[in-house]
mmJSON file of the N, C-alpha and C atoms, coordinates in Angstrom:
{"data_MODEL":{"atom_site":{
"group_PDB":["ATOM","ATOM","ATOM","ATOM","ATOM","ATOM","ATOM","ATOM","ATOM","ATOM","ATOM","ATOM","ATOM","ATOM","ATOM","ATOM","ATOM","ATOM","ATOM","ATOM","ATOM","ATOM","ATOM","ATOM","ATOM","ATOM","ATOM","ATOM","ATOM","ATOM","ATOM","ATOM","ATOM","ATOM","ATOM","ATOM","ATOM","ATOM","ATOM","ATOM","ATOM","ATOM","ATOM","ATOM","ATOM","ATOM","ATOM","ATOM","ATOM","ATOM","ATOM","ATOM","ATOM","ATOM","ATOM","ATOM","ATOM","ATOM","ATOM","ATOM","ATOM","ATOM","ATOM","ATOM","ATOM","ATOM","ATOM","ATOM","ATOM","ATOM","ATOM","ATOM","ATOM","ATOM","ATOM","ATOM","ATOM","ATOM","ATOM","ATOM","ATOM","ATOM","ATOM","ATOM","ATOM","ATOM","ATOM","ATOM","ATOM","ATOM","ATOM","ATOM","ATOM","ATOM","ATOM","ATOM","ATOM","ATOM","ATOM","ATOM","ATOM","ATOM","ATOM","ATOM","ATOM","ATOM","ATOM","ATOM","ATOM","ATOM","ATOM","ATOM","ATOM","ATOM","ATOM","ATOM","ATOM","ATOM","ATOM","ATOM","ATOM","ATOM","ATOM","ATOM","ATOM","ATOM","ATOM","ATOM","ATOM","ATOM","ATOM","ATOM","ATOM","ATOM","ATOM","ATOM","ATOM","ATOM","ATOM","ATOM","ATOM","ATOM","ATOM","ATOM","ATOM","ATOM","ATOM","ATOM","ATOM","ATOM","ATOM","ATOM","ATOM","ATOM","ATOM","ATOM","ATOM","ATOM","ATOM","ATOM","ATOM","ATOM","ATOM","ATOM","ATOM","ATOM","ATOM","ATOM","ATOM","ATOM","ATOM","ATOM","ATOM","ATOM","ATOM","ATOM","ATOM","ATOM","ATOM","ATOM","ATOM","ATOM","ATOM","ATOM","ATOM","ATOM","ATOM","ATOM","ATOM","ATOM","ATOM","ATOM","ATOM","ATOM","ATOM","ATOM","ATOM","ATOM","ATOM","ATOM","ATOM"],
"id":[1,2,3,4,5,6,7,8,9,10,11,12,13,14,15,16,17,18,19,20,21,22,23,24,25,26,27,28,29,30,31,32,33,34,35,36,37,38,39,40,41,42,43,44,45,46,47,48,49,50,51,52,53,54,55,56,57,58,59,60,61,62,63,64,65,66,67,68,69,70,71,72,73,74,75,76,77,78,79,80,81,82,83,84,85,86,87,88,89,90,91,92,93,94,95,96,97,98,99,100,101,102,103,104,105,106,107,108,109,110,111,112,113,114,115,116,117,118,119,120,121,122,123,124,125,126,127,128,129,130,131,132,133,134,135,136,137,138,139,140,141,142,143,144,145,146,147,148,149,150,151,152,153,154,155,156,157,158,159,160,161,162,163,164,165,166,167,168,169,170,171,172,173,174,175,176,177,178,179,180,181,182,183,184,185,186,187,188,189,190,191,192,193,194,195,196,197,198,199,200,201],
"type_symbol":["N","C","C","N","C","C","N","C","C","N","C","C","N","C","C","N","C","C","N","C","C","N","C","C","N","C","C","N","C","C","N","C","C","N","C","C","N","C","C","N","C","C","N","C","C","N","C","C","N","C","C","N","C","C","N","C","C","N","C","C","N","C","C","N","C","C","N","C","C","N","C","C","N","C","C","N","C","C","N","C","C","N","C","C","N","C","C","N","C","C","N","C","C","N","C","C","N","C","C","N","C","C","N","C","C","N","C","C","N","C","C","N","C","C","N","C","C","N","C","C","N","C","C","N","C","C","N","C","C","N","C","C","N","C","C","N","C","C","N","C","C","N","C","C","N","C","C","N","C","C","N","C","C","N","C","C","N","C","C","N","C","C","N","C","C","N","C","C","N","C","C","N","C","C","N","C","C","N","C","C","N","C","C","N","C","C","N","C","C","N","C","C","N","C","C","N","C","C","N","C","C"],
"label_atom_id":["N","CA","C","N","CA","C","N","CA","C","N","CA","C","N","CA","C","N","CA","C","N","CA","C","N","CA","C","N","CA","C","N","CA","C","N","CA","C","N","CA","C","N","CA","C","N","CA","C","N","CA","C","N","CA","C","N","CA","C","N","CA","C","N","CA","C","N","CA","C","N","CA","C","N","CA","C","N","CA","C","N","CA","C","N","CA","C","N","CA","C","N","CA","C","N","CA","C","N","CA","C","N","CA","C","N","CA","C","N","CA","C","N","CA","C","N","CA","C","N","CA","C","N","CA","C","N","CA","C","N","CA","C","N","CA","C","N","CA","C","N","CA","C","N","CA","C","N","CA","C","N","CA","C","N","CA","C","N","CA","C","N","CA","C","N","CA","C","N","CA","C","N","CA","C","N","CA","C","N","CA","C","N","CA","C","N","CA","C","N","CA","C","N","CA","C","N","CA","C","N","CA","C","N","CA","C","N","CA","C","N","CA","C","N","CA","C","N","CA","C","N","CA","C","N","CA","C","N","CA","C","N","CA","C"],
"label_alt_id":[null,null,null,null,null,null,null,null,null,null,null,null,null,null,null,null,null,null,null,null,null,null,null,null,null,null,null,null,null,null,null,null,null,null,null,null,null,null,null,null,null,null,null,null,null,null,null,null,null,null,null,null,null,null,null,null,null,null,null,null,null,null,null,null,null,null,null,null,null,null,null,null,null,null,null,null,null,null,null,null,null,null,null,null,null,null,null,null,null,null,null,null,null,null,null,null,null,null,null,null,null,null,null,null,null,null,null,null,null,null,null,null,null,null,null,null,null,null,null,null,null,null,null,null,null,null,null,null,null,null,null,null,null,null,null,null,null,null,null,null,null,null,null,null,null,null,null,null,null,null,null,null,null,null,null,null,null,null,null,null,null,null,null,null,null,null,null,null,null,null,null,null,null,null,null,null,null,null,null,null,null,null,null,null,null,null,null,null,null,null,null,null,null,null,null,null,null,null,null,null,null],
"label_comp_id":["MET","MET","MET","PHE","PHE","PHE","GLN","GLN","GLN","VAL","VAL","VAL","LEU","LEU","LEU","GLU","GLU","GLU","GLU","GLU","GLU","ARG","ARG","ARG","ILE","ILE","ILE","ASN","ASN","ASN","ILE","ILE","ILE","ASN","ASN","ASN","ARG","ARG","ARG","THR","THR","THR","PHE","PHE","PHE","VAL","VAL","VAL","THR","THR","THR","LEU","LEU","LEU","MET","MET","MET","MET","MET","MET","THR","THR","THR","ALA","ALA","ALA","GLY","GLY","GLY","MET","MET","MET","ASP","ASP","ASP","LEU","LEU","LEU","ALA","ALA","ALA","ILE","ILE","ILE","ILE","ILE","ILE","ASP","ASP","ASP","PRO","PRO","PRO","LEU","LEU","LEU","ASP","ASP","ASP","GLU","GLU","GLU","LYS","LYS","LYS","ILE","ILE","ILE","ALA","ALA","ALA","ALA","ALA","ALA","THR","THR","THR","ILE","ILE","ILE","LYS","LYS","LYS","THR","THR","THR","VAL","VAL","VAL","ASP","ASP","ASP","MET","MET","MET","LEU","LEU","LEU","ASN","ASN","ASN","GLY","GLY","GLY","LYS","LYS","LYS","ASP","ASP","ASP","ASN","ASN","ASN","PHE","PHE","PHE","CYS","CYS","CYS","MET","MET","MET","THR","THR","THR","ALA","ALA","ALA","LEU","LEU","LEU","LYS","LYS","LYS","GLY","GLY","GLY","VAL","VAL","VAL","ARG","ARG","ARG","ALA","ALA","ALA","ILE","ILE","ILE","ALA","ALA","ALA","ILE","ILE","ILE","ARG","ARG","ARG","SER","SER","SER"],
"label_asym_id":["A","A","A","A","A","A","A","A","A","A","A","A","A","A","A","A","A","A","A","A","A","A","A","A","A","A","A","A","A","A","A","A","A","A","A","A","A","A","A","A","A","A","A","A","A","A","A","A","A","A","A","A","A","A","A","A","A","A","A","A","A","A","A","A","A","A","A","A","A","A","A","A","A","A","A","A","A","A","A","A","A","A","A","A","A","A","A","A","A","A","A","A","A","A","A","A","A","A","A","A","A","A","A","A","A","A","A","A","A","A","A","A","A","A","A","A","A","A","A","A","A","A","A","A","A","A","A","A","A","A","A","A","A","A","A","A","A","A","A","A","A","A","A","A","A","A","A","A","A","A","A","A","A","A","A","A","A","A","A","A","A","A","A","A","A","A","A","A","A","A","A","A","A","A","A","A","A","A","A","A","A","A","A","A","A","A","A","A","A","A","A","A","A","A","A","A","A","A","A","A","A"],
"label_entity_id":["1","1","1","1","1","1","1","1","1","1","1","1","1","1","1","1","1","1","1","1","1","1","1","1","1","1","1","1","1","1","1","1","1","1","1","1","1","1","1","1","1","1","1","1","1","1","1","1","1","1","1","1","1","1","1","1","1","1","1","1","1","1","1","1","1","1","1","1","1","1","1","1","1","1","1","1","1","1","1","1","1","1","1","1","1","1","1","1","1","1","1","1","1","1","1","1","1","1","1","1","1","1","1","1","1","1","1","1","1","1","1","1","1","1","1","1","1","1","1","1","1","1","1","1","1","1","1","1","1","1","1","1","1","1","1","1","1","1","1","1","1","1","1","1","1","1","1","1","1","1","1","1","1","1","1","1","1","1","1","1","1","1","1","1","1","1","1","1","1","1","1","1","1","1","1","1","1","1","1","1","1","1","1","1","1","1","1","1","1","1","1","1","1","1","1","1","1","1","1","1","1"],
"label_seq_id":[1,1,1,2,2,2,3,3,3,4,4,4,5,5,5,6,6,6,7,7,7,8,8,8,9,9,9,10,10,10,11,11,11,12,12,12,13,13,13,14,14,14,15,15,15,16,16,16,17,17,17,18,18,18,19,19,19,20,20,20,21,21,21,22,22,22,23,23,23,24,24,24,25,25,25,26,26,26,27,27,27,28,28,28,29,29,29,30,30,30,31,31,31,32,32,32,33,33,33,34,34,34,35,35,35,36,36,36,37,37,37,38,38,38,39,39,39,40,40,40,41,41,41,42,42,42,43,43,43,44,44,44,45,45,45,46,46,46,47,47,47,48,48,48,49,49,49,50,50,50,51,51,51,52,52,52,53,53,53,54,54,54,55,55,55,56,56,56,57,57,57,58,58,58,59,59,59,60,60,60,61,61,61,62,62,62,63,63,63,64,64,64,65,65,65,66,66,66,67,67,67],
"pdbx_PDB_ins_code":[null,null,null,null,null,null,null,null,null,null,null,null,null,null,null,null,null,null,null,null,null,null,null,null,null,null,null,null,null,null,null,null,null,null,null,null,null,null,null,null,null,null,null,null,null,null,null,null,null,null,null,null,null,null,null,null,null,null,null,null,null,null,null,null,null,null,null,null,null,null,null,null,null,null,null,null,null,null,null,null,null,null,null,null,null,null,null,null,null,null,null,null,null,null,null,null,null,null,null,null,null,null,null,null,null,null,null,null,null,null,null,null,null,null,null,null,null,null,null,null,null,null,null,null,null,null,null,null,null,null,null,null,null,null,null,null,null,null,null,null,null,null,null,null,null,null,null,null,null,null,null,null,null,null,null,null,null,null,null,null,null,null,null,null,null,null,null,null,null,null,null,null,null,null,null,null,null,null,null,null,null,null,null,null,null,null,null,null,null,null,null,null,null,null,null,null,null,null,null,null,null],
"Cartn_x":[27.535,26.779,26.264,26.685,25.651,26.949,28.189,29.361,29.571,28.597,28.299,26.99,26.754,25.575,25.617,27.049,27.219,28.157,29.518,29.627,28.757,27.909,26.801,26.068,26.994,26.66,27.647,29.291,30.313,29.965,29.499,29.051,27.846,27.238,26.568,26.592,27.658,28.126,29.336,29.742,30.394,30.253,29.22,28.188,27.583,27.325,26.678,27.579,28.404,30.387,30.784,30.314,30.604,29.463,28.958,27.663,27.287,27.504,27.739,28.612,30.032,30.635,30.798,30.225,29.07,28.383,27.857,26.641,24.959,25.086,23.939,23.19,22.385,21.442,20.895,20.667,19.288,19.415,19.001,19.304,18.306,17.949,17.096,18.067,18.173,19.22,18.621,19.214,19.06,19.216,17.918,18.509,18.893,18.996,20.177,21.128,21.484,22.352,23.704,24.137,25.627,25.998,27.48,28.259,27.997,26.848,26.673,26.067,25.459,25.045,26.318,27.539,28.754,29.612,29.663,30.36,29.585,27.843,27.49,27.862,27.841,28.672,30.269,30.806,32.158,31.665,31.643,31.885,31.153,30.352,29.831,30.919,31.835,32.52,34.167,34.01,34.621,34.705,33.919,33.425,33.015,33.004,32.836,31.356,30.774,28.771,28.548,30.104,29.702,30.441,29.475,30.534,31.29,32.628,33.167,33.543,33.334,32.579,32.369,30.984,30.56,29.952,28.739,28.119,28.724,29.83,31.046,31.68,31.606,32.228,31.277,30.156,28.965,28.907,28.978,28.719,29.792,31.735,32.432,31.882,31.681,31.78,30.65,29.427,28.627,28.288,30.008,30.614,29.578,29.205,28.066,29.203,30.991,31.162,32.586,32.438,33.312,35.057,36.074,36.552,36.4],
"Cartn_y":[-69.112,-68.977,-68.004,-69.349,-68.724,-68.656,-68.242,-67.645,-66.061,-65.381,-64.651,-63.705,-64.6,-63.824,-64.316,-65.158,-64.82,-63.856,-63.216,-61.958,-61.079,-60.763,-59.287,-58.938,-59.193,-58.997,-57.746,-58.494,-57.299,-56.556,-56.549,-55.155,-54.848,-55.339,-53.721,-53.108,-53.976,-53.17,-51.764,-52.669,-51.797,-50.493,-50.726,-49.733,-48.643,-48.872,-47.749,-47.092,-47.976,-46.816,-45.667,-45.795,-45.223,-44.182,-44.737,-43.697,-42.809,-43.181,-42.32,-40.779,-42.125,-40.998,-39.493,-40.185,-39.406,-38.608,-38.657,-38.08,-37.696,-39.679,-40.309,-40.301,-40.293,-39.679,-41.38,-41.979,-42.44,-43.347,-44.828,-46.189,-47.113,-47.66,-49.785,-50.29,-50.734,-52.022,-53.429,-54.541,-55.453,-54.364,-54.563,-54.672,-55.078,-56.228,-57.316,-58.6,-57.137,-57.165,-56.591,-57.145,-56.74,-55.505,-56.229,-55.965,-54.516,-54.324,-53.321,-52.439,-52.529,-51.607,-51.057,-51.677,-51.36,-50.484,-50.874,-50.046,-48.91,-48.616,-47.401,-46.595,-46.885,-46.192,-46.345,-46.641,-45.755,-45.207,-45.467,-44.275,-42.88,-43.045,-42.078,-41.388,-42.595,-41.712,-40.406,-41.451,-41.608,-40.187,-39.476,-38.723,-37.187,-37.101,-36.471,-35.843,-37.291,-37.347,-37.177,-37.644,-38.749,-37.727,-36.755,-36.196,-36.938,-36.367,-37.383,-38.404,-38.742,-40.571,-41.191,-40.702,-41.503,-42.667,-42.282,-43.79,-45.09,-44.944,-45.422,-46.035,-45.341,-45.88,-46.395,-46.448,-47.114,-48.239,-48.122,-49.257,-50.394,-49.91,-50.51,-51.376,-51.038,-51.396,-51.846,-51.982,-53.0,-54.186,-54.328,-55.344,-55.168,-54.658,-53.929,-54.083,-53.771,-53.713,-54.5,-54.905,-55.863,-56.154,-56.33,-56.323,-58.164],
"Cartn_z":[-13.872,-13.639,-12.293,-11.412,-9.769,-8.911,-9.704,-9.36,-9.353,-10.433,-10.787,-9.955,-9.353,-8.462,-7.031,-6.817,-5.863,-5.761,-6.597,-6.477,-6.357,-6.584,-6.894,-5.18,-4.656,-3.808,-2.961,-3.532,-3.221,-4.517,-5.461,-6.477,-5.755,-5.546,-4.84,-3.647,-2.399,-1.949,-2.66,-3.312,-4.223,-4.715,-5.134,-6.465,-5.084,-3.694,-2.712,-2.438,-2.672,-1.425,-2.458,-4.609,-4.826,-5.837,-5.676,-5.945,-4.162,-3.047,-2.066,-1.714,-3.124,-3.126,-3.686,-4.839,-5.906,-5.142,-3.984,-4.011,-3.455,-3.492,-3.439,-1.531,-1.744,-0.087,0.033,-0.413,-0.265,-1.51,-0.576,-1.357,-0.543,-1.812,-1.167,-1.477,-0.279,0.378,1.2,1.234,1.789,3.603,4.428,5.831,6.337,5.588,6.911,6.402,5.572,4.796,5.993,6.601,8.241,7.328,6.697,6.091,4.454,4.379,3.725,4.885,5.715,6.705,6.683,7.101,8.1,6.722,5.533,4.49,4.563,4.59,5.057,5.942,6.879,8.503,8.463,7.309,7.39,6.406,4.819,4.193,4.583,5.088,5.562,6.563,6.849,8.127,7.546,6.442,5.454,4.962,4.548,3.361,4.162,5.933,6.772,7.026,6.951,6.956,9.282,9.168,10.521,11.31,12.498,12.886,14.336,14.682,15.677,15.369,14.371,14.516,15.29,15.375,16.841,15.952,15.119,14.452,13.87,13.097,12.952,14.587,15.22,16.588,17.298,17.537,18.046,17.803,15.739,15.273,15.688,16.16,16.026,17.613,18.349,20.071,19.533,18.97,19.275,18.543,17.739,16.936,15.699,15.406,13.534,12.842,13.045,12.328,12.498,11.213,11.493,10.036,10.271,8.924,8.521],
"occupancy":[1.0,1.0,1.0,1.0,1.0,1.0,1.0,1.0,1.0,1.0,1.0,1.0,1.0,1.0,1.0,1.0,1.0,1.0,1.0,1.0,1.0,1.0,1.0,1.0,1.0,1.0,1.0,1.0,1.0,1.0,1.0,1.0,1.0,1.0,1.0,1.0,1.0,1.0,1.0,1.0,1.0,1.0,1.0,1.0,1.0,1.0,1.0,1.0,1.0,1.0,1.0,1.0,1.0,1.0,1.0,1.0,1.0,1.0,1.0,1.0,1.0,1.0,1.0,1.0,1.0,1.0,1.0,1.0,1.0,1.0,1.0,1.0,1.0,1.0,1.0,1.0,1.0,1.0,1.0,1.0,1.0,1.0,1.0,1.0,1.0,1.0,1.0,1.0,1.0,1.0,1.0,1.0,1.0,1.0,1.0,1.0,1.0,1.0,1.0,1.0,1.0,1.0,1.0,1.0,1.0,1.0,1.0,1.0,1.0,1.0,1.0,1.0,1.0,1.0,1.0,1.0,1.0,1.0,1.0,1.0,1.0,1.0,1.0,1.0,1.0,1.0,1.0,1.0,1.0,1.0,1.0,1.0,1.0,1.0,1.0,1.0,1.0,1.0,1.0,1.0,1.0,1.0,1.0,1.0,1.0,1.0,1.0,1.0,1.0,1.0,1.0,1.0,1.0,1.0,1.0,1.0,1.0,1.0,1.0,1.0,1.0,1.0,1.0,1.0,1.0,1.0,1.0,1.0,1.0,1.0,1.0,1.0,1.0,1.0,1.0,1.0,1.0,1.0,1.0,1.0,1.0,1.0,1.0,1.0,1.0,1.0,1.0,1.0,1.0,1.0,1.0,1.0,1.0,1.0,1.0,1.0,1.0,1.0,1.0,1.0,1.0],
"B_iso_or_equiv":[0.0,0.0,0.0,0.0,0.0,0.0,0.0,0.0,0.0,0.0,0.0,0.0,0.0,0.0,0.0,0.0,0.0,0.0,0.0,0.0,0.0,0.0,0.0,0.0,0.0,0.0,0.0,0.0,0.0,0.0,0.0,0.0,0.0,0.0,0.0,0.0,0.0,0.0,0.0,0.0,0.0,0.0,0.0,0.0,0.0,0.0,0.0,0.0,0.0,0.0,0.0,0.0,0.0,0.0,0.0,0.0,0.0,0.0,0.0,0.0,0.0,0.0,0.0,0.0,0.0,0.0,0.0,0.0,0.0,0.0,0.0,0.0,0.0,0.0,0.0,0.0,0.0,0.0,0.0,0.0,0.0,0.0,0.0,0.0,0.0,0.0,0.0,0.0,0.0,0.0,0.0,0.0,0.0,0.0,0.0,0.0,0.0,0.0,0.0,0.0,0.0,0.0,0.0,0.0,0.0,0.0,0.0,0.0,0.0,0.0,0.0,0.0,0.0,0.0,0.0,0.0,0.0,0.0,0.0,0.0,0.0,0.0,0.0,0.0,0.0,0.0,0.0,0.0,0.0,0.0,0.0,0.0,0.0,0.0,0.0,0.0,0.0,0.0,0.0,0.0,0.0,0.0,0.0,0.0,0.0,0.0,0.0,0.0,0.0,0.0,0.0,0.0,0.0,0.0,0.0,0.0,0.0,0.0,0.0,0.0,0.0,0.0,0.0,0.0,0.0,0.0,0.0,0.0,0.0,0.0,0.0,0.0,0.0,0.0,0.0,0.0,0.0,0.0,0.0,0.0,0.0,0.0,0.0,0.0,0.0,0.0,0.0,0.0,0.0,0.0,0.0,0.0,0.0,0.0,0.0,0.0,0.0,0.0,0.0,0.0,0.0],
"pdbx_formal_charge":[null,null,null,null,null,null,null,null,null,null,null,null,null,null,null,null,null,null,null,null,null,null,null,null,null,null,null,null,null,null,null,null,null,null,null,null,null,null,null,null,null,null,null,null,null,null,null,null,null,null,null,null,null,null,null,null,null,null,null,null,null,null,null,null,null,null,null,null,null,null,null,null,null,null,null,null,null,null,null,null,null,null,null,null,null,null,null,null,null,null,null,null,null,null,null,null,null,null,null,null,null,null,null,null,null,null,null,null,null,null,null,null,null,null,null,null,null,null,null,null,null,null,null,null,null,null,null,null,null,null,null,null,null,null,null,null,null,null,null,null,null,null,null,null,null,null,null,null,null,null,null,null,null,null,null,null,null,null,null,null,null,null,null,null,null,null,null,null,null,null,null,null,null,null,null,null,null,null,null,null,null,null,null,null,null,null,null,null,null,null,null,null,null,null,null,null,null,null,null,null,null],
"auth_seq_id":[1,1,1,2,2,2,3,3,3,4,4,4,5,5,5,6,6,6,7,7,7,8,8,8,9,9,9,10,10,10,11,11,11,12,12,12,13,13,13,14,14,14,15,15,15,16,16,16,17,17,17,18,18,18,19,19,19,20,20,20,21,21,21,22,22,22,23,23,23,24,24,24,25,25,25,26,26,26,27,27,27,28,28,28,29,29,29,30,30,30,31,31,31,32,32,32,33,33,33,34,34,34,35,35,35,36,36,36,37,37,37,38,38,38,39,39,39,40,40,40,41,41,41,42,42,42,43,43,43,44,44,44,45,45,45,46,46,46,47,47,47,48,48,48,49,49,49,50,50,50,51,51,51,52,52,52,53,53,53,54,54,54,55,55,55,56,56,56,57,57,57,58,58,58,59,59,59,60,60,60,61,61,61,62,62,62,63,63,63,64,64,64,65,65,65,66,66,66,67,67,67],
"auth_comp_id":["MET","MET","MET","PHE","PHE","PHE","GLN","GLN","GLN","VAL","VAL","VAL","LEU","LEU","LEU","GLU","GLU","GLU","GLU","GLU","GLU","ARG","ARG","ARG","ILE","ILE","ILE","ASN","ASN","ASN","ILE","ILE","ILE","ASN","ASN","ASN","ARG","ARG","ARG","THR","THR","THR","PHE","PHE","PHE","VAL","VAL","VAL","THR","THR","THR","LEU","LEU","LEU","MET","MET","MET","MET","MET","MET","THR","THR","THR","ALA","ALA","ALA","GLY","GLY","GLY","MET","MET","MET","ASP","ASP","ASP","LEU","LEU","LEU","ALA","ALA","ALA","ILE","ILE","ILE","ILE","ILE","ILE","ASP","ASP","ASP","PRO","PRO","PRO","LEU","LEU","LEU","ASP","ASP","ASP","GLU","GLU","GLU","LYS","LYS","LYS","ILE","ILE","ILE","ALA","ALA","ALA","ALA","ALA","ALA","THR","THR","THR","ILE","ILE","ILE","LYS","LYS","LYS","THR","THR","THR","VAL","VAL","VAL","ASP","ASP","ASP","MET","MET","MET","LEU","LEU","LEU","ASN","ASN","ASN","GLY","GLY","GLY","LYS","LYS","LYS","ASP","ASP","ASP","ASN","ASN","ASN","PHE","PHE","PHE","CYS","CYS","CYS","MET","MET","MET","THR","THR","THR","ALA","ALA","ALA","LEU","LEU","LEU","LYS","LYS","LYS","GLY","GLY","GLY","VAL","VAL","VAL","ARG","ARG","ARG","ALA","ALA","ALA","ILE","ILE","ILE","ALA","ALA","ALA","ILE","ILE","ILE","ARG","ARG","ARG","SER","SER","SER"],
"auth_asym_id":["A","A","A","A","A","A","A","A","A","A","A","A","A","A","A","A","A","A","A","A","A","A","A","A","A","A","A","A","A","A","A","A","A","A","A","A","A","A","A","A","A","A","A","A","A","A","A","A","A","A","A","A","A","A","A","A","A","A","A","A","A","A","A","A","A","A","A","A","A","A","A","A","A","A","A","A","A","A","A","A","A","A","A","A","A","A","A","A","A","A","A","A","A","A","A","A","A","A","A","A","A","A","A","A","A","A","A","A","A","A","A","A","A","A","A","A","A","A","A","A","A","A","A","A","A","A","A","A","A","A","A","A","A","A","A","A","A","A","A","A","A","A","A","A","A","A","A","A","A","A","A","A","A","A","A","A","A","A","A","A","A","A","A","A","A","A","A","A","A","A","A","A","A","A","A","A","A","A","A","A","A","A","A","A","A","A","A","A","A","A","A","A","A","A","A","A","A","A","A","A","A"],
"auth_atom_id":["N","CA","C","N","CA","C","N","CA","C","N","CA","C","N","CA","C","N","CA","C","N","CA","C","N","CA","C","N","CA","C","N","CA","C","N","CA","C","N","CA","C","N","CA","C","N","CA","C","N","CA","C","N","CA","C","N","CA","C","N","CA","C","N","CA","C","N","CA","C","N","CA","C","N","CA","C","N","CA","C","N","CA","C","N","CA","C","N","CA","C","N","CA","C","N","CA","C","N","CA","C","N","CA","C","N","CA","C","N","CA","C","N","CA","C","N","CA","C","N","CA","C","N","CA","C","N","CA","C","N","CA","C","N","CA","C","N","CA","C","N","CA","C","N","CA","C","N","CA","C","N","CA","C","N","CA","C","N","CA","C","N","CA","C","N","CA","C","N","CA","C","N","CA","C","N","CA","C","N","CA","C","N","CA","C","N","CA","C","N","CA","C","N","CA","C","N","CA","C","N","CA","C","N","CA","C","N","CA","C","N","CA","C","N","CA","C","N","CA","C","N","CA","C","N","CA","C","N","CA","C","N","CA","C"],
"pdbx_PDB_model_num":[1,1,1,1,1,1,1,1,1,1,1,1,1,1,1,1,1,1,1,1,1,1,1,1,1,1,1,1,1,1,1,1,1,1,1,1,1,1,1,1,1,1,1,1,1,1,1,1,1,1,1,1,1,1,1,1,1,1,1,1,1,1,1,1,1,1,1,1,1,1,1,1,1,1,1,1,1,1,1,1,1,1,1,1,1,1,1,1,1,1,1,1,1,1,1,1,1,1,1,1,1,1,1,1,1,1,1,1,1,1,1,1,1,1,1,1,1,1,1,1,1,1,1,1,1,1,1,1,1,1,1,1,1,1,1,1,1,1,1,1,1,1,1,1,1,1,1,1,1,1,1,1,1,1,1,1,1,1,1,1,1,1,1,1,1,1,1,1,1,1,1,1,1,1,1,1,1,1,1,1,1,1,1,1,1,1,1,1,1,1,1,1,1,1,1,1,1,1,1,1,1]
}}}
C-alpha cells in the first residue's frame, strides 16, 4: 500500500508530461516539487514552446534541472 503511494509522485509527473503533450497548458501542481518543475520546463522545450531553449538553459545553469 505505501509503495503505491510513494510511486504516486512519479505517476503525477508522467501524467503532467502526457497532458502537456496533448495540449494542456494549466495544471495545479506542488510548487515545492523541483522535479516536476524541471519536467515541465523540459516538456516545454521538447514541444517547441521554449524559444531557443532559454528557460531550460537557465534551469540547468541554476541547477534547477538535474538528471
